[in-house]
C-alpha positions in Angstrom: 103.3 -75.6 42.5 103.0 -72.1 40.7 100.0 -70.2 41.8 98.4 -67.0 40.3 99.9 -64.9 42.7 103.6 -66.2 42.0 102.9 -66.2 38.3 101.7 -62.2 38.4 104.7 -61.6 40.9 107.0 -63.2 38.1 105.6 -61.2 35.4 105.3 -57.8 37.0 108.9 -58.0 38.0 110.0 -59.0 34.7 108.2 -56.3 32.8 109.4 -53.7 35.5 113.1 -54.7 35.2 113.1 -55.1 31.4 111.1 -51.8 31.2 113.7 -50.3 33.1 116.7 -51.6 30.9 114.9 -50.3 27.7 114.1 -46.5 29.3 117.6 -46.5 30.8 119.4 -48.1 27.6 117.7 -48.9 24.4 115.2 -46.1 24.3 112.5 -48.0 22.1 109.1 -47.1 22.7 108.1 -49.3 25.9 105.9 -52.0 24.2 108.2 -52.8 21.5 111.4 -52.7 24.0 109.6 -55.3 26.2 109.1 -57.6 23.3 112.9 -57.4 22.1 114.3 -58.0 25.4 111.8 -60.9 26.2 112.5 -62.0 22.6 116.3 -61.9 23.4 115.9 -63.4 26.4 113.9 -66.4 25.2 116.6 -66.8 22.1 119.2 -66.7 25.1 117.5 -69.9 26.9 117.2 -71.8 23.6 120.8 -70.9 22.7 121.9 -72.3 26.3 119.9 -75.5 25.8 121.5 -76.4 22.6 125.2 -75.7 24.3 124.4 -77.4 27.3 121.2 -79.8 27.0 121.5 -81.6 30.2 120.5 -78.6 32.1 117.2 -78.8 30.7 116.9 -75.0 30.8 114.6 -74.9 28.0 112.2 -77.3 29.3 111.9 -76.1 32.7 111.2 -72.1 31.2 108.8 -73.5 28.7 106.7 -75.3 31.7 106.5 -72.0 33.4 105.4 -70.1 29.9 102.7 -73.1 29.3 101.4 -72.5 32.7 100.2 -69.0 31.4 96.8 -69.8 29.5 97.6 -67.1 27.4 94.1 -67.5 25.2 92.2 -67.1 28.7 94.2 -64.8 30.3 94.0 -62.2 27.0 90.5 -62.9 25.7 88.7 -63.4 29.0 90.6 -61.2 31.1 93.1 -58.4 29.9 91.7 -57.6 26.7 88.0 -56.2 27.8 90.2 -53.6 30.2 92.6 -52.6 27.4 90.0 -52.5 24.7 87.8 -50.4 27.4 90.7 -48.2 28.2 91.6 -47.5 24.3 88.2 -46.6 23.5 88.2 -44.3 26.3 90.7 -41.7 24.8 89.3 -41.8 21.1 87.3 -38.9 19.7 84.0 -40.2 18.8 83.3 -37.2 16.6 86.4 -38.0 14.6 85.2 -41.2 14.3 81.7 -40.3 13.3 83.2 -37.9 10.4 85.3 -41.0 9.0 82.4 -43.6 10.0 82.2 -44.9 6.0 86.1 -45.3 6.0 86.6 -47.0 9.2 83.5 -49.3 8.5 84.2 -50.5 5.3 88.1 -51.2 6.5 86.8 -52.8 9.8 84.4 -55.3 7.9 85.1 -55.7 4.2 88.6 -55.0 4.6 89.1 -58.1 7.0 86.7 -60.4 5.1 89.1 -59.4 1.6 92.4 -59.9 3.7 91.2 -63.2 5.2 90.3 -64.5 1.6 93.9 -63.3 0.3 96.1 -64.8 3.1 93.8 -68.0 3.5 94.0 -68.9 -0.5 97.6 -67.4 -0.8 98.7 -70.0 2.5 96.8 -72.8 1.1 99.1 -72.6 -2.2 102.0 -71.9 0.1 101.5 -75.0 2.3 101.0 -77.5 -0.8 104.1 -76.1 -2.4 106.0 -76.6 0.9 104.4 -80.0 1.3 103.1 -79.0 4.6 99.6 -80.3 4.0 97.7 -77.4 5.5 94.0 -77.9 4.8 91.9 -74.9 3.1 89.8 -74.5 6.0 92.5 -73.9 8.3 94.2 -71.7 6.0 91.3 -69.3 6.1 91.0 -69.8 10.0 94.6 -68.4 9.9 93.7 -65.6 7.7 91.0 -64.6 10.1 93.0 -64.5 13.1 96.0 -62.8 11.3 93.8 -60.0 9.5 92.5 -57.7 12.0 95.1 -55.1 13.4 95.3 -55.2 17.0 94.0 -52.0 18.8 96.5 -52.7 21.8 99.5 -52.8 19.6 98.1 -49.8 17.5 97.0 -47.4 20.2 100.4 -48.0 22.1 102.5 -47.1 19.0 100.2 -44.1 18.2 101.1 -42.9 21.5 104.6 -42.6 20.7 104.5 -41.0 17.0 102.6 -37.8 15.3 100.1 -38.9 13.2 97.5 -36.2 11.3 94.4 -36.5 13.3 92.3 -37.9 10.4 94.6 -40.4 9.6 94.9 -41.5 13.5 90.9 -41.3 13.8 91.0 -44.2 11.0 93.8 -46.2 12.2 92.5 -46.1 16.2 88.7 -46.5 15.0 89.8 -49.6 12.8 92.0 -51.2 15.1 89.1 -50.8 17.7 86.4 -52.6 15.7 88.1 -54.6 13.4 89.4 -57.0 16.1 85.7 -57.4 17.0 84.7 -58.5 13.5 87.8 -60.7 13.1 87.1 -62.5 16.0 83.6 -63.1 14.7 84.8 -63.9 11.3 87.4 -66.5 13.1 84.7 -68.3 15.3 82.7 -68.5 12.1 85.4 -70.1 9.7 86.6 -72.5 12.9 83.2 -73.9 13.1 83.2 -74.5 9.6 86.7 -76.2 9.8 85.7 -78.3 12.7 82.2 -79.0 10.7 84.4 -80.3 7.7 86.3 -82.9 9.8 83.1 -84.5 10.7 80.6 -82.4 12.5 77.5 -80.9 11.4 78.6 -78.5 8.7 77.1 -74.8 8.8 74.9 -73.5 6.4 75.0 -70.3 4.8 72.1 -68.9 6.9 73.7 -70.1 10.1 76.7 -68.1 9.2 74.8 -65.0 8.7 72.9 -65.3 11.9 75.9 -65.9 14.0 77.6 -63.0 12.3 74.8 -60.4 13.1 73.9 -61.7 16.6 77.9 -61.4 17.4 78.4 -58.0 15.8 75.3 -56.4 16.4 74.4 -57.7 19.3 77.8 -56.8 20.8 77.3 -53.3 19.9 73.7 -53.1 21.5 74.8 -54.5 24.7 77.7 -52.3 25.0 75.4 -49.3 24.1 72.9 -50.5 26.8 75.4 -51.1 29.3 77.5 -47.8 28.9 74.2 -45.8 29.1 73.2 -47.3 32.3 77.0 -46.5 33.6 76.7 -43.1 32.0 73.5 -42.2 33.8 74.8 -43.7 37.0 78.0 -41.4 36.8 76.0 -38.6 36.2 73.8 -38.5 39.2 76.9 -38.6 41.6 80.1 -36.5 42.1 82.9 -39.4 44.0 85.4 -40.0 41.8 86.6 -43.4 43.7 83.0 -44.6 43.2 82.6 -43.5 39.5 85.8 -45.4 38.8 84.7 -48.4 40.3 81.7 -47.9 38.3 83.6 -48.2 35.1 85.3 -51.3 36.4 82.2 -52.9 37.3 81.0 -52.0 33.4 83.9 -53.3 32.0 83.7 -56.8 33.6 80.1 -57.3 33.8 79.5 -56.4 30.2 82.3 -58.9 28.6 80.9 -61.3 31.2 77.4 -61.1 30.2 78.4 -60.8 26.3 80.2 -64.3 26.8 77.2 -65.9 28.6 74.5 -64.8 25.6 77.3 -65.1 23.0 77.5 -61.9 21.2 80.9 -60.1 20.7 82.7 -58.9 24.1 85.1 -56.9 22.3 82.8 -54.7 20.2 80.3 -54.6 23.7 83.3 -53.0 25.7 84.7 -50.7 22.8 81.1 -49.2 22.6 80.4 -48.8 26.2 84.1 -47.2 26.2 83.4 -44.8 23.5 80.4 -43.7 25.3 81.6 -43.0 28.4 85.0 -41.5 27.0 83.0 -39.0 25.1 79.5 -38.1 26.4 80.2 -39.4 29.9 83.4 -37.0 30.0 81.5 -34.2 28.5 78.2 -34.2 30.4 78.4 -36.7 33.5 81.8 -36.1 35.1 83.1 -33.4 37.1 87.0 -32.1 36.4 88.1 -34.1 39.6 86.4 -37.3 38.3 88.0 -36.7 34.8 91.1 -36.6 36.0 91.2 -39.4 38.4 89.2 -41.9 36.0 91.3 -41.2 32.9 94.4 -41.5 34.8 93.3 -44.8 36.4 92.6 -46.1 33.2 95.8 -45.0 31.5 97.7 -46.9 34.7 95.6 -49.5 33.9 96.3 -49.7 30.4 100.0 -49.5 31.1 100.8 -52.0 33.4 98.6 -54.6 31.4 100.2 -53.7 28.2 103.4 -54.1 29.8 102.7 -57.9 30.9 100.9 -58.7 27.6 104.2 -58.0 25.5 106.3 -59.5 27.8 104.5 -62.6 27.4 104.5 -62.3 23.6 108.1 -62.1 23.7 108.4 -65.4 25.9 105.8 -67.4 23.5 108.7 -68.2 21.1 109.5 -71.0 23.8 106.2 -72.8 23.2 106.8 -73.0 19.5 107.6 -76.5 17.9 109.6 -75.4 14.9 111.3 -76.9 11.5 113.2 -75.8 8.4 109.9 -75.7 6.3 108.0 -74.1 9.1 110.5 -71.5 9.4 110.6 -70.9 5.3 106.8 -70.8 5.3 106.7 -68.0 8.3 109.3 -65.9 6.4 107.3 -66.2 3.3 103.9 -65.4 4.9 105.0 -62.2 6.1 105.1 -60.3 2.9 101.8 -62.0 1.9 100.1 -60.8 4.9 101.6 -57.5 4.2 100.1 -57.7 0.8 96.6 -58.7 1.7 96.8 -55.6 4.4 97.6 -53.6 1.3 94.7 -54.9 -0.9 92.1 -54.6 2.5 93.1 -50.7 3.0 93.8 -49.7 -0.9 90.2 -51.5 -2.3 87.9 -49.7 0.2 89.7 -46.3 0.3 90.4 -46.2 -3.7 86.4 -46.9 -4.0 85.5 -44.1 -1.6 88.0 -41.5 -3.1 85.8 -41.4 -6.0 83.6 -39.5 -3.8 85.8 -37.8 -1.2 89.3 -36.6 -0.5 91.6 -38.6 1.4 94.7 -37.4 3.5 97.7 -37.7 1.3 99.6 -41.0 2.1 96.7 -42.6 3.8 96.9 -46.2 2.0 100.5 -46.7 2.9 100.5 -45.5 6.3 97.0 -47.5 7.0 98.9 -50.5 5.6 102.3 -50.4 7.3 100.5 -49.2 10.5 98.5 -52.1 10.8 100.2 -53.9 13.4 99.3 -57.4 14.8 99.8 -58.2 18.3 98.4 -60.2 21.3 95.1 -61.1 20.0 96.3 -63.0 16.8 98.5 -65.1 19.1 95.8 -66.0 21.5 93.4 -66.8 18.6 96.2 -69.3 17.3 96.8 -70.7 20.8 93.2 -71.3 21.6 92.8 -73.4 18.1 91.9 -77.2 18.9 94.6 -79.7 18.5 95.3 -81.1 14.9 98.1 -82.1 12.9 99.4 -78.6 11.4 98.9 -76.5 14.7 102.4 -76.1 15.2 102.8 -74.2 11.6 99.8 -71.8 12.2 101.6 -71.1 15.4 104.8 -70.0 14.0 103.2 -68.3 11.1 101.3 -66.0 13.4 104.0 -65.4 15.9 106.3 -64.6 13.0 103.9 -62.0 11.7 103.3 -60.6 15.2 107.0 -60.1 15.9 107.8 -58.4 12.4 104.8 -56.1 12.8 105.8 -55.0 16.2 109.0 -54.9 16.2 110.0 -53.8 12.6 106.7 -52.0 11.4 106.4 -50.4 15.0 110.0 -48.9 14.8 109.4 -47.8 11.2 105.9 -46.4 11.0 107.0 -42.9 12.3 109.8 -42.8 9.4 106.7 -44.0 6.8 104.4 -41.1 7.8 107.4 -38.4 7.7 108.2 -39.7 4.4 104.7 -40.1 2.6 102.4 -37.6 4.7 104.8 -34.4 5.0 
């Protein structure tokens, strides 16, 4: 019987071992290196299974991978800590100066991309005879459209991007995953409703969106303010770190219980603690310990997350048409990302000037990651779920490996 401790031990051992191999020989950015090595190991397992099927090696490893409830581990465990750690290091003043651009891309951009991807995939699935219903095509559009803050912030640590662009990329990624999850929940409810449940009205959709998004922001602000005041009244760095841990876990748990956006709540709380808390409530010793603690937490959880992403290929069921659809979806998602970035920026550029190369950098730097995979895995069982899983995984791997390794070259070419 596999226990949680055993799984954690294996994952941490593999993350440490693969990280060592990457650091010594591959020299890739840490997160990308883990994905590449784990993916190579997965493909080696598949090859061994094809050559000697009697060993049942793939089935054994696949069973172990499937014991990790990835949607639950990420969405109700790791995500809150990773988002808070990322938000701590974001300059709120830079976000405020670019609030309209970030807000437009994190809301209007997600909706535009969801619609483009959804309808394009519907046409593609009909062309290939895969028969994916329009409602689930739009669900796929919603889960693949938000950029992943974990992947994006991880890459931003390794490259030089102009501060104005870095603020837009980081700010958008922190907020559009929360918006994207809300859109995903709404469209999934609509999709399930079309299969025999009670259909949602336009008023139901609007109420759900407002409750999830604005409710999450209000909860994060309130909880963050309580923690901020508590930290400001003491000077004991260990206790202050404990307060931030309680802030993250309690805020996300309450958000889940009252059905508001947990991701948005912890991002707002993290921005408050990372900016006003750092400036007005912490001593130099506390700042040093608290930010080092969250940086280490971020690094460890990121390592495990990207390792799991690399191994999730073993959980896929694929065919020739599914592979073809996956390869065709990758440029479709990139085209939708371009439209989602270009339209808001082009409209706002009529009144203000944007950094040179903003559109191509934001398009290519919009990485997808574990959140998209977790949302796809969380879908209820239906006939074409394997298709959505394969397309999601293909886009995520291309995004992390190809876009992640080439974004610095794109920045140098279009910005410098």
